[in-house]
HTML snippet that shows the backbone in 3Dmol.js (N, CA, C, O; Angstrom):
<script src="https://3Dmol.org/build/3Dmol-min.js"></script>
<div id="view" style="width:600px;height:400px;position:relative"></div>
<script>
const pdb = `
ATOM      1  N   MET A   1     -18.579  61.585  61.878  1.00  0.00           N
ATOM      2  CA  MET A   1     -19.115  61.590  60.573  1.00  0.00           C
ATOM      3  C   MET A   1     -19.507  60.221  60.190  1.00  0.00           C
ATOM      4  O   MET A   1     -18.760  59.252  60.327  1.00  0.00           O
ATOM      5  N   SER A   2     -20.845  60.162  59.645  1.00  0.00           N
ATOM      6  CA  SER A   2     -21.448  59.125  59.222  1.00  0.00           C
ATOM      7  C   SER A   2     -21.223  58.783  57.562  1.00  0.00           C
ATOM      8  O   SER A   2     -20.931  59.672  56.762  1.00  0.00           O
ATOM      9  N   ALA A   3     -21.405  57.369  57.179  1.00  0.00           N
ATOM     10  CA  ALA A   3     -21.272  57.191  55.776  1.00  0.00           C
ATOM     11  C   ALA A   3     -22.033  57.962  54.908  1.00  0.00           C
ATOM     12  O   ALA A   3     -21.658  58.147  53.750  1.00  0.00           O
ATOM     13  N   SER A   4     -23.209  58.497  55.410  1.00  0.00           N
ATOM     14  CA  SER A   4     -23.892  59.286  54.499  1.00  0.00           C
ATOM     15  C   SER A   4     -23.216  60.757  54.348  1.00  0.00           C
ATOM     16  O   SER A   4     -23.381  61.392  53.306  1.00  0.00           O
ATOM     17  N   ASP A   5     -22.544  61.212  55.294  1.00  0.00           N
ATOM     18  CA  ASP A   5     -22.127  62.455  55.427  1.00  0.00           C
ATOM     19  C   ASP A   5     -20.505  62.417  54.640  1.00  0.00           C
ATOM     20  O   ASP A   5     -19.751  63.390  54.632  1.00  0.00           O
ATOM     21  N   SER A   6     -20.250  61.330  54.125  1.00  0.00           N
ATOM     22  CA  SER A   6     -18.799  60.940  53.500  1.00  0.00           C
ATOM     23  C   SER A   6     -18.790  61.378  52.243  1.00  0.00           C
ATOM     24  O   SER A   6     -19.854  61.537  51.644  1.00  0.00           O
ATOM     25  N   ALA A   7     -17.530  61.648  51.635  1.00  0.00           N
ATOM     26  CA  ALA A   7     -17.489  62.039  50.308  1.00  0.00           C
ATOM     27  C   ALA A   7     -17.361  60.704  49.242  1.00  0.00           C
ATOM     28  O   ALA A   7     -17.254  60.834  48.022  1.00  0.00           O
ATOM     29  N   LEU A   8     -17.390  59.542  49.881  1.00  0.00           N
ATOM     30  CA  LEU A   8     -17.418  58.394  49.081  1.00  0.00           C
ATOM     31  C   LEU A   8     -18.624  58.080  48.524  1.00  0.00           C
ATOM     32  O   LEU A   8     -19.592  58.091  49.285  1.00  0.00           O
ATOM     33  N   PRO A   9     -18.805  57.790  47.322  1.00  0.00           N
ATOM     34  CA  PRO A   9     -20.006  57.418  46.735  1.00  0.00           C
ATOM     35  C   PRO A   9     -20.422  56.152  47.222  1.00  0.00           C
ATOM     36  O   PRO A   9     -19.650  55.341  47.736  1.00  0.00           O
ATOM     37  N   GLU A  10     -21.951  55.935  47.023  1.00  0.00           N
ATOM     38  CA  GLU A  10     -22.425  54.791  47.458  1.00  0.00           C
ATOM     39  C   GLU A  10     -22.054  53.246  46.923  1.00  0.00           C
ATOM     40  O   GLU A  10     -22.057  52.187  47.551  1.00  0.00           O
ATOM     41  N   GLU A  11     -21.715  53.542  45.435  1.00  0.00           N
ATOM     42  CA  GLU A  11     -21.179  52.294  44.899  1.00  0.00           C
ATOM     43  C   GLU A  11     -19.786  51.697  45.477  1.00  0.00           C
ATOM     44  O   GLU A  11     -19.477  50.509  45.389  1.00  0.00           O
ATOM     45  N   LEU A  12     -18.944  52.769  46.119  1.00  0.00           N
ATOM     46  CA  LEU A  12     -17.610  52.543  46.793  1.00  0.00           C
ATOM     47  C   LEU A  12     -18.091  51.843  48.227  1.00  0.00           C
ATOM     48  O   LEU A  12     -17.453  50.913  48.720  1.00  0.00           O
ATOM     49  N   TRP A  13     -19.183  52.349  48.782  1.00  0.00           N
ATOM     50  CA  TRP A  13     -19.595  51.579  50.099  1.00  0.00           C
ATOM     51  C   TRP A  13     -19.990  50.196  49.866  1.00  0.00           C
ATOM     52  O   TRP A  13     -19.713  49.200  50.536  1.00  0.00           O
ATOM     53  N   ARG A  14     -20.759  50.314  48.686  1.00  0.00           N
ATOM     54  CA  ARG A  14     -21.394  48.911  48.508  1.00  0.00           C
ATOM     55  C   ARG A  14     -19.989  47.836  48.118  1.00  0.00           C
ATOM     56  O   ARG A  14     -19.854  46.697  48.564  1.00  0.00           O
ATOM     57  N   ARG A  15     -19.329  48.324  47.470  1.00  0.00           N
ATOM     58  CA  ARG A  15     -17.926  47.466  47.075  1.00  0.00           C
ATOM     59  C   ARG A  15     -17.182  47.076  48.199  1.00  0.00           C
ATOM     60  O   ARG A  15     -16.689  45.949  48.217  1.00  0.00           O
ATOM     61  N   ILE A  16     -17.021  47.904  49.207  1.00  0.00           N
ATOM     62  CA  ILE A  16     -16.571  47.766  50.463  1.00  0.00           C
ATOM     63  C   ILE A  16     -17.066  46.647  51.255  1.00  0.00           C
ATOM     64  O   ILE A  16     -16.339  45.807  51.786  1.00  0.00           O
ATOM     65  N   LEU A  17     -18.352  46.676  51.311  1.00  0.00           N
ATOM     66  CA  LEU A  17     -19.071  45.611  51.985  1.00  0.00           C
ATOM     67  C   LEU A  17     -18.971  43.985  51.167  1.00  0.00           C
ATOM     68  O   LEU A  17     -18.890  42.876  51.695  1.00  0.00           O
ATOM     69  N   GLU A  18     -19.009  44.306  49.904  1.00  0.00           N
ATOM     70  CA  GLU A  18     -18.858  43.151  49.146  1.00  0.00           C
ATOM     71  C   GLU A  18     -17.670  42.555  49.350  1.00  0.00           C
ATOM     72  O   GLU A  18     -17.691  41.358  49.634  1.00  0.00           O
ATOM     73  N   ILE A  19     -16.435  43.223  49.255  1.00  0.00           N
ATOM     74  CA  ILE A  19     -15.075  42.675  49.570  1.00  0.00           C
ATOM     75  C   ILE A  19     -14.943  42.246  50.937  1.00  0.00           C
ATOM     76  O   ILE A  19     -14.222  41.272  51.153  1.00  0.00           O
ATOM     77  N   GLY A  20     -15.522  42.817  51.890  1.00  0.00           N
ATOM     78  CA  GLY A  20     -15.558  42.242  53.253  1.00  0.00           C
ATOM     79  C   GLY A  20     -15.908  40.989  53.386  1.00  0.00           C
ATOM     80  O   GLY A  20     -15.238  40.117  53.941  1.00  0.00           O
ATOM     81  N   ILE A  21     -17.173  40.839  52.780  1.00  0.00           N
ATOM     82  CA  ILE A  21     -17.774  39.258  52.767  1.00  0.00           C
ATOM     83  C   ILE A  21     -17.164  38.478  51.908  1.00  0.00           C
ATOM     84  O   ILE A  21     -16.981  37.331  52.315  1.00  0.00           O
ATOM     85  N   GLU A  22     -16.692  38.788  50.581  1.00  0.00           N
ATOM     86  CA  GLU A  22     -15.765  37.897  49.921  1.00  0.00           C
ATOM     87  C   GLU A  22     -14.547  37.452  50.506  1.00  0.00           C
ATOM     88  O   GLU A  22     -14.162  36.297  50.330  1.00  0.00           O
ATOM     89  N   SER A  23     -13.868  38.327  51.231  1.00  0.00           N
ATOM     90  CA  SER A  23     -12.702  37.948  51.834  1.00  0.00           C
ATOM     91  C   SER A  23     -12.824  37.335  53.292  1.00  0.00           C
ATOM     92  O   SER A  23     -11.869  37.011  53.996  1.00  0.00           O
ATOM     93  N   SER A  24     -14.100  37.237  53.604  1.00  0.00           N
ATOM     94  CA  SER A  24     -14.288  36.454  54.903  1.00  0.00           C
ATOM     95  C   SER A  24     -13.933  37.249  56.050  1.00  0.00           C
ATOM     96  O   SER A  24     -13.629  36.712  57.115  1.00  0.00           O
ATOM     97  N   ASN A  25     -13.954  38.621  55.879  1.00  0.00           N
ATOM     98  CA  ASN A  25     -13.460  39.603  56.932  1.00  0.00           C
ATOM     99  C   ASN A  25     -14.977  40.149  57.683  1.00  0.00           C
ATOM    100  O   ASN A  25     -14.974  40.730  58.769  1.00  0.00           O
ATOM    101  N   PHE A  26     -15.939  39.923  57.091  1.00  0.00           N
ATOM    102  CA  PHE A  26     -17.142  40.412  57.749  1.00  0.00           C
ATOM    103  C   PHE A  26     -18.082  39.282  57.781  1.00  0.00           C
ATOM    104  O   PHE A  26     -18.136  38.533  56.806  1.00  0.00           O
ATOM    105  N   ASN A  27     -18.961  39.054  58.991  1.00  0.00           N
ATOM    106  CA  ASN A  27     -19.773  38.207  59.138  1.00  0.00           C
ATOM    107  C   ASN A  27     -21.144  38.726  59.444  1.00  0.00           C
ATOM    108  O   ASN A  27     -21.252  39.941  59.609  1.00  0.00           O
ATOM    109  N   TYR A  28     -22.189  37.979  59.541  1.00  0.00           N
ATOM    110  CA  TYR A  28     -23.431  38.464  59.667  1.00  0.00           C
ATOM    111  C   TYR A  28     -23.612  39.477  61.020  1.00  0.00           C
ATOM    112  O   TYR A  28     -24.480  40.349  60.989  1.00  0.00           O
ATOM    113  N   LYS A  29     -22.690  39.297  62.273  1.00  0.00           N
ATOM    114  CA  LYS A  29     -22.971  40.126  63.023  1.00  0.00           C
ATOM    115  C   LYS A  29     -22.263  41.717  62.620  1.00  0.00           C
ATOM    116  O   LYS A  29     -22.730  42.770  63.053  1.00  0.00           O
ATOM    117  N   ASP A  30     -21.254  41.643  61.859  1.00  0.00           N
ATOM    118  CA  ASP A  30     -20.703  43.106  61.254  1.00  0.00           C
ATOM    119  C   ASP A  30     -21.819  43.600  60.422  1.00  0.00           C
ATOM    120  O   ASP A  30     -22.231  44.742  60.622  1.00  0.00           O
ATOM    121  N   LEU A  31     -22.361  42.841  59.493  1.00  0.00           N
ATOM    122  CA  LEU A  31     -23.522  43.423  58.811  1.00  0.00           C
ATOM    123  C   LEU A  31     -24.712  44.048  59.578  1.00  0.00           C
ATOM    124  O   LEU A  31     -25.303  45.064  59.212  1.00  0.00           O
ATOM    125  N   CYS A  32     -24.991  43.327  60.677  1.00  0.00           N
ATOM    126  CA  CYS A  32     -25.989  43.837  61.548  1.00  0.00           C
ATOM    127  C   CYS A  32     -25.642  45.085  62.295  1.00  0.00           C
ATOM    128  O   CYS A  32     -26.484  45.942  62.558  1.00  0.00           O
ATOM    129  N   CYS A  33     -24.290  45.172  62.655  1.00  0.00           N
ATOM    130  CA  CYS A  33     -23.680  46.336  63.456  1.00  0.00           C
ATOM    131  C   CYS A  33     -23.671  47.568  62.378  1.00  0.00           C
ATOM    132  O   CYS A  33     -24.020  48.714  62.661  1.00  0.00           O
ATOM    133  N   LEU A  34     -23.279  47.201  61.285  1.00  0.00           N
ATOM    134  CA  LEU A  34     -23.063  48.437  60.322  1.00  0.00           C
ATOM    135  C   LEU A  34     -24.636  48.818  59.963  1.00  0.00           C
ATOM    136  O   LEU A  34     -24.872  49.936  59.506  1.00  0.00           O
ATOM    137  N   SER A  35     -25.540  48.015  60.145  1.00  0.00           N
ATOM    138  CA  SER A  35     -26.949  48.745  59.711  1.00  0.00           C
ATOM    139  C   SER A  35     -27.388  49.489  60.726  1.00  0.00           C
ATOM    140  O   SER A  35     -28.433  50.106  60.523  1.00  0.00           O
ATOM    141  N   ILE A  36     -26.798  49.611  61.911  1.00  0.00           N
ATOM    142  CA  ILE A  36     -27.257  50.656  62.906  1.00  0.00           C
ATOM    143  C   ILE A  36     -26.354  51.861  62.852  1.00  0.00           C
ATOM    144  O   ILE A  36     -26.532  52.706  63.730  1.00  0.00           O
ATOM    145  N   THR A  37     -25.496  52.052  62.036  1.00  0.00           N
ATOM    146  CA  THR A  37     -24.690  53.270  62.118  1.00  0.00           C
ATOM    147  C   THR A  37     -25.209  54.368  61.435  1.00  0.00           C
ATOM    148  O   THR A  37     -24.883  55.500  61.790  1.00  0.00           O
ATOM    149  N   CYS A  38     -26.062  54.167  60.396  1.00  0.00           N
ATOM    150  CA  CYS A  38     -26.675  55.245  59.575  1.00  0.00           C
ATOM    151  C   CYS A  38     -27.449  54.721  58.616  1.00  0.00           C
ATOM    152  O   CYS A  38     -27.451  53.518  58.355  1.00  0.00           O
ATOM    153  N   THR A  39     -28.157  55.583  58.028  1.00  0.00           N
ATOM    154  CA  THR A  39     -29.444  55.186  57.068  1.00  0.00           C
ATOM    155  C   THR A  39     -28.602  54.685  55.692  1.00  0.00           C
ATOM    156  O   THR A  39     -29.108  53.737  55.093  1.00  0.00           O
ATOM    157  N   LEU A  40     -27.554  55.163  55.236  1.00  0.00           N
ATOM    158  CA  LEU A  40     -26.909  54.545  54.261  1.00  0.00           C
ATOM    159  C   LEU A  40     -26.475  53.234  54.343  1.00  0.00           C
ATOM    160  O   LEU A  40     -26.713  52.419  53.451  1.00  0.00           O
ATOM    161  N   LEU A  41     -25.891  52.984  55.291  1.00  0.00           N
ATOM    162  CA  LEU A  41     -25.242  51.703  55.664  1.00  0.00           C
ATOM    163  C   LEU A  41     -26.476  50.716  56.080  1.00  0.00           C
ATOM    164  O   LEU A  41     -26.359  49.518  55.822  1.00  0.00           O
ATOM    165  N   ASN A  42     -27.494  51.135  56.632  1.00  0.00           N
ATOM    166  CA  ASN A  42     -28.552  50.196  56.989  1.00  0.00           C
ATOM    167  C   ASN A  42     -29.127  49.778  55.542  1.00  0.00           C
ATOM    168  O   ASN A  42     -29.300  48.580  55.316  1.00  0.00           O
ATOM    169  N   ARG A  43     -29.399  50.655  54.647  1.00  0.00           N
ATOM    170  CA  ARG A  43     -29.894  50.370  53.294  1.00  0.00           C
ATOM    171  C   ARG A  43     -28.834  49.179  52.683  1.00  0.00           C
ATOM    172  O   ARG A  43     -29.114  48.033  52.329  1.00  0.00           O
ATOM    173  N   LEU A  44     -27.738  49.756  52.691  1.00  0.00           N
ATOM    174  CA  LEU A  44     -26.836  48.817  51.839  1.00  0.00           C
ATOM    175  C   LEU A  44     -26.541  47.532  52.571  1.00  0.00           C
ATOM    176  O   LEU A  44     -26.364  46.530  51.878  1.00  0.00           O
ATOM    177  N   SER A  45     -26.465  47.429  53.901  1.00  0.00           N
ATOM    178  CA  SER A  45     -26.140  46.253  54.425  1.00  0.00           C
ATOM    179  C   SER A  45     -27.320  45.334  54.396  1.00  0.00           C
ATOM    180  O   SER A  45     -27.183  44.163  54.750  1.00  0.00           O
ATOM    181  N   SER A  46     -28.420  45.780  54.011  1.00  0.00           N
ATOM    182  CA  SER A  46     -29.679  45.059  53.827  1.00  0.00           C
ATOM    183  C   SER A  46     -29.788  44.304  52.430  1.00  0.00           C
ATOM    184  O   SER A  46     -30.603  43.427  52.143  1.00  0.00           O
ATOM    185  N   ASP A  47     -28.883  44.788  51.703  1.00  0.00           N
ATOM    186  CA  ASP A  47     -28.877  44.270  50.242  1.00  0.00           C
ATOM    187  C   ASP A  47     -28.776  42.593  50.259  1.00  0.00           C
ATOM    188  O   ASP A  47     -27.937  41.921  50.859  1.00  0.00           O
ATOM    189  N   ASP A  48     -29.924  42.104  49.391  1.00  0.00           N
ATOM    190  CA  ASP A  48     -30.158  40.881  49.234  1.00  0.00           C
ATOM    191  C   ASP A  48     -28.896  39.982  48.637  1.00  0.00           C
ATOM    192  O   ASP A  48     -28.721  38.810  48.971  1.00  0.00           O
ATOM    193  N   SER A  49     -28.091  40.654  47.759  1.00  0.00           N
ATOM    194  CA  SER A  49     -26.940  39.985  47.234  1.00  0.00           C
ATOM    195  C   SER A  49     -25.697  39.808  48.268  1.00  0.00           C
ATOM    196  O   SER A  49     -24.871  38.906  48.126  1.00  0.00           O
ATOM    197  N   LEU A  50     -25.651  40.699  49.253  1.00  0.00           N
ATOM    198  CA  LEU A  50     -24.808  40.658  50.315  1.00  0.00           C
ATOM    199  C   LEU A  50     -25.088  39.389  51.194  1.00  0.00           C
ATOM    200  O   LEU A  50     -24.264  38.538  51.531  1.00  0.00           O
ATOM    201  N   TRP A  51     -26.358  39.437  51.480  1.00  0.00           N
ATOM    202  CA  TRP A  51     -26.882  38.290  52.266  1.00  0.00           C
ATOM    203  C   TRP A  51     -26.616  36.832  51.584  1.00  0.00           C
ATOM    204  O   TRP A  51     -26.102  35.884  52.177  1.00  0.00           O
ATOM    205  N   SER A  52     -27.026  36.828  50.333  1.00  0.00           N
ATOM    206  CA  SER A  52     -26.823  35.696  49.445  1.00  0.00           C
ATOM    207  C   SER A  52     -25.247  35.184  49.602  1.00  0.00           C
ATOM    208  O   SER A  52     -24.913  34.049  49.939  1.00  0.00           O
ATOM    209  N   SER A  53     -24.514  36.094  49.336  1.00  0.00           N
ATOM    210  CA  SER A  53     -22.917  35.721  49.456  1.00  0.00           C
ATOM    211  C   SER A  53     -22.567  35.268  50.724  1.00  0.00           C
ATOM    212  O   SER A  53     -21.872  34.253  50.785  1.00  0.00           O
ATOM    213  N   LEU A  54     -22.966  35.908  51.900  1.00  0.00           N
ATOM    214  CA  LEU A  54     -22.765  35.473  53.013  1.00  0.00           C
ATOM    215  C   LEU A  54     -23.384  34.169  53.456  1.00  0.00           C
ATOM    216  O   LEU A  54     -22.723  33.358  54.104  1.00  0.00           O
ATOM    217  N   CYS A  55     -24.672  33.947  53.110  1.00  0.00           N
ATOM    218  CA  CYS A  55     -25.305  32.675  53.216  1.00  0.00           C
ATOM    219  C   CYS A  55     -24.509  31.603  52.730  1.00  0.00           C
ATOM    220  O   CYS A  55     -24.125  30.712  53.487  1.00  0.00           O
ATOM    221  N   PHE A  56     -24.202  31.628  51.373  1.00  0.00           N
ATOM    222  CA  PHE A  56     -23.317  30.759  50.660  1.00  0.00           C
ATOM    223  C   PHE A  56     -22.090  30.379  51.367  1.00  0.00           C
ATOM    224  O   PHE A  56     -21.773  29.213  51.600  1.00  0.00           O
ATOM    225  N   ALA A  57     -21.401  31.439  51.705  1.00  0.00           N
ATOM    226  CA  ALA A  57     -20.078  31.404  52.364  1.00  0.00           C
ATOM    227  C   ALA A  57     -20.112  30.568  53.777  1.00  0.00           C
ATOM    228  O   ALA A  57     -19.202  29.821  54.137  1.00  0.00           O
ATOM    229  N   ASP A  58     -21.348  30.827  54.537  1.00  0.00           N
ATOM    230  CA  ASP A  58     -21.363  30.129  55.752  1.00  0.00           C
ATOM    231  C   ASP A  58     -22.076  28.855  55.801  1.00  0.00           C
ATOM    232  O   ASP A  58     -21.881  28.055  56.715  1.00  0.00           O
ATOM    233  N   PHE A  59     -22.985  28.619  54.741  1.00  0.00           N
ATOM    234  CA  PHE A  59     -23.794  27.425  54.703  1.00  0.00           C
ATOM    235  C   PHE A  59     -23.364  26.765  53.173  1.00  0.00           C
ATOM    236  O   PHE A  59     -24.303  26.614  52.391  1.00  0.00           O
ATOM    237  N   PRO A  60     -22.140  26.407  52.757  1.00  0.00           N
ATOM    238  CA  PRO A  60     -22.121  26.007  51.338  1.00  0.00           C
ATOM    239  C   PRO A  60     -22.753  24.566  51.033  1.00  0.00           C
ATOM    240  O   PRO A  60     -22.733  24.088  49.899  1.00  0.00           O
ATOM    241  N   GLU A  61     -23.236  24.006  51.982  1.00  0.00           N
ATOM    242  CA  GLU A  61     -23.893  22.586  51.549  1.00  0.00           C
ATOM    243  C   GLU A  61     -25.337  23.080  51.216  1.00  0.00           C
ATOM    244  O   GLU A  61     -26.107  22.288  50.673  1.00  0.00           O
ATOM    245  N   HIS A  62     -25.763  24.403  51.526  1.00  0.00           N
ATOM    246  CA  HIS A  62     -27.135  24.728  50.755  1.00  0.00           C
ATOM    247  C   HIS A  62     -27.116  25.268  49.521  1.00  0.00           C
ATOM    248  O   HIS A  62     -26.207  26.076  49.327  1.00  0.00           O
ATOM    249  N   GLN A  63     -27.907  25.038  48.570  1.00  0.00           N
ATOM    250  CA  GLN A  63     -27.974  25.823  47.532  1.00  0.00           C
ATOM    251  C   GLN A  63     -28.558  27.135  47.437  1.00  0.00           C
ATOM    252  O   GLN A  63     -29.595  27.358  48.061  1.00  0.00           O
ATOM    253  N   PRO A  64     -28.078  27.939  46.808  1.00  0.00           N
ATOM    254  CA  PRO A  64     -28.858  29.245  46.671  1.00  0.00           C
ATOM    255  C   PRO A  64     -30.248  29.164  46.159  1.00  0.00           C
ATOM    256  O   PRO A  64     -30.518  28.405  45.228  1.00  0.00           O
ATOM    257  N   PRO A  65     -31.047  29.832  46.666  1.00  0.00           N
ATOM    258  CA  PRO A  65     -32.577  30.015  46.207  1.00  0.00           C
ATOM    259  C   PRO A  65     -32.476  30.363  44.682  1.00  0.00           C
ATOM    260  O   PRO A  65     -31.510  30.956  44.202  1.00  0.00           O
ATOM    261  N   SER A  66     -33.537  29.950  43.984  1.00  0.00           N
ATOM    262  CA  SER A  66     -33.536  30.259  42.497  1.00  0.00           C
ATOM    263  C   SER A  66     -33.914  31.631  42.452  1.00  0.00           C
ATOM    264  O   SER A  66     -34.439  32.160  43.431  1.00  0.00           O
ATOM    265  N   SER A  67     -33.656  32.345  41.231  1.00  0.00           N
ATOM    266  CA  SER A  67     -34.017  33.694  41.091  1.00  0.00           C
ATOM    267  C   SER A  67     -35.386  34.012  41.049  1.00  0.00           C
ATOM    268  O   SER A  67     -35.807  35.155  41.221  1.00  0.00           O
ATOM    269  N   SER A  68     -36.262  32.795  40.770  1.00  0.00           N
ATOM    270  CA  SER A  68     -37.833  33.166  41.174  1.00  0.00           C
ATOM    271  C   SER A  68     -38.163  33.196  42.436  1.00  0.00           C
ATOM    272  O   SER A  68     -39.245  33.708  42.722  1.00  0.00           O
ATOM    273  N   CYS A  69     -37.285  32.641  43.526  1.00  0.00           N
ATOM    274  CA  CYS A  69     -37.814  32.453  44.920  1.00  0.00           C
ATOM    275  C   CYS A  69     -37.880  34.033  45.394  1.00  0.00           C
ATOM    276  O   CYS A  69     -37.005  34.873  45.184  1.00  0.00           O
ATOM    277  N   SER A  70     -38.978  34.208  46.002  1.00  0.00           N
ATOM    278  CA  SER A  70     -39.424  35.457  46.579  1.00  0.00           C
ATOM    279  C   SER A  70     -38.890  35.772  48.113  1.00  0.00           C
ATOM    280  O   SER A  70     -38.991  36.865  48.670  1.00  0.00           O
ATOM    281  N   VAL A  71     -38.335  34.650  48.640  1.00  0.00           N
ATOM    282  CA  VAL A  71     -37.703  34.523  49.988  1.00  0.00           C
ATOM    283  C   VAL A  71     -36.406  35.492  49.962  1.00  0.00           C
ATOM    284  O   VAL A  71     -35.610  35.387  49.030  1.00  0.00           O
ATOM    285  N   SER A  72     -36.220  36.354  50.906  1.00  0.00           N
ATOM    286  CA  SER A  72     -34.889  37.188  51.044  1.00  0.00           C
ATOM    287  C   SER A  72     -33.843  36.286  51.418  1.00  0.00           C
ATOM    288  O   SER A  72     -34.093  35.208  51.956  1.00  0.00           O
ATOM    289  N   SER A  73     -32.668  36.682  51.155  1.00  0.00           N
ATOM    290  CA  SER A  73     -31.575  35.847  51.484  1.00  0.00           C
ATOM    291  C   SER A  73     -31.231  35.941  53.069  1.00  0.00           C
ATOM    292  O   SER A  73     -30.778  35.000  53.721  1.00  0.00           O
ATOM    293  N   LYS A  74     -31.531  37.272  53.595  1.00  0.00           N
ATOM    294  CA  LYS A  74     -31.358  37.478  54.985  1.00  0.00           C
ATOM    295  C   LYS A  74     -32.192  36.674  55.761  1.00  0.00           C
ATOM    296  O   LYS A  74     -31.754  36.030  56.714  1.00  0.00           O
ATOM    297  N   TRP A  75     -33.552  36.662  55.365  1.00  0.00           N
ATOM    298  CA  TRP A  75     -34.396  35.661  56.090  1.00  0.00           C
ATOM    299  C   TRP A  75     -33.745  34.057  56.096  1.00  0.00           C
ATOM    300  O   TRP A  75     -33.578  33.393  57.119  1.00  0.00           O
ATOM    301  N   LEU A  76     -33.426  33.613  54.710  1.00  0.00           N
ATOM    302  CA  LEU A  76     -32.887  32.424  54.599  1.00  0.00           C
ATOM    303  C   LEU A  76     -31.557  32.224  55.573  1.00  0.00           C
ATOM    304  O   LEU A  76     -31.302  31.156  56.131  1.00  0.00           O
ATOM    305  N   TYR A  77     -30.875  33.242  55.669  1.00  0.00           N
ATOM    306  CA  TYR A  77     -29.530  33.368  56.436  1.00  0.00           C
ATOM    307  C   TYR A  77     -30.043  32.841  57.963  1.00  0.00           C
ATOM    308  O   TYR A  77     -29.541  31.878  58.543  1.00  0.00           O
ATOM    309  N   LYS A  78     -31.170  33.692  58.506  1.00  0.00           N
ATOM    310  CA  LYS A  78     -31.526  33.630  59.765  1.00  0.00           C
ATOM    311  C   LYS A  78     -32.086  32.270  59.982  1.00  0.00           C
ATOM    312  O   LYS A  78     -31.799  31.684  61.026  1.00  0.00           O
ATOM    313  N   ILE A  79     -32.885  31.691  59.067  1.00  0.00           N
ATOM    314  CA  ILE A  79     -33.371  30.438  59.438  1.00  0.00           C
ATOM    315  C   ILE A  79     -32.313  29.259  59.346  1.00  0.00           C
ATOM    316  O   ILE A  79     -32.348  28.312  60.131  1.00  0.00           O
ATOM    317  N   ARG A  80     -31.388  29.374  58.356  1.00  0.00           N
ATOM    318  CA  ARG A  80     -30.237  28.343  58.476  1.00  0.00           C
ATOM    319  C   ARG A  80     -29.330  28.544  59.723  1.00  0.00           C
ATOM    320  O   ARG A  80     -28.771  27.572  60.231  1.00  0.00           O
ATOM    321  N   TYR A  81     -29.194  29.695  60.176  1.00  0.00           N
ATOM    322  CA  TYR A  81     -28.258  29.970  61.277  1.00  0.00           C
ATOM    323  C   TYR A  81     -28.867  29.395  62.576  1.00  0.00           C
ATOM    324  O   TYR A  81     -28.230  28.801  63.446  1.00  0.00           O
ATOM    325  N   GLY A  82     -30.236  29.665  62.581  1.00  0.00           N
ATOM    326  CA  GLY A  82     -31.025  29.058  63.783  1.00  0.00           C
ATOM    327  C   GLY A  82     -30.887  27.361  63.890  1.00  0.00           C
ATOM    328  O   GLY A  82     -30.671  26.673  64.888  1.00  0.00           O
ATOM    329  N   LYS A  83     -31.060  27.029  62.726  1.00  0.00           N
ATOM    330  CA  LYS A  83     -30.888  25.336  62.537  1.00  0.00           C
ATOM    331  C   LYS A  83     -29.601  24.720  62.960  1.00  0.00           C
ATOM    332  O   LYS A  83     -29.457  23.731  63.679  1.00  0.00           O
ATOM    333  N   VAL A  84     -28.584  25.547  62.336  1.00  0.00           N
ATOM    334  CA  VAL A  84     -27.329  24.988  62.477  1.00  0.00           C
ATOM    335  C   VAL A  84     -26.496  25.379  63.722  1.00  0.00           C
ATOM    336  O   VAL A  84     -25.612  24.589  64.050  1.00  0.00           O
ATOM    337  N   ARG A  85     -26.656  26.413  64.398  1.00  0.00           N
ATOM    338  CA  ARG A  85     -25.933  26.888  65.687  1.00  0.00           C
ATOM    339  C   ARG A  85     -27.012  26.667  66.721  1.00  0.00           C
ATOM    340  O   ARG A  85     -26.799  26.938  67.902  1.00  0.00           O
TER     341      ARG A  85
END
`;
const viewer = $3Dmol.createViewer("view");
viewer.addModel(pdb, "pdb");
viewer.setStyle({}, {cartoon: {color: "spectrum"}});
viewer.zoomTo();
viewer.render();
</script>
């Protein structure tokens, strides 16, 4: 059974992902792995707010981009990860 076949509403799946990141139980690999499981989780795991939270958690020394910035947080995470690791 995939997430899209589940009886859980999309908002609950989104909150599960948020809690995973907030509690440091999910990392970037987890989000990437979830994204290939089904269409729903692919869409949800690509959400900019999740990547922004993950970016801030993993790279606290970097300021989050301003709201007027058009660069995605996922892309910024990838750049910062490449420089640090």
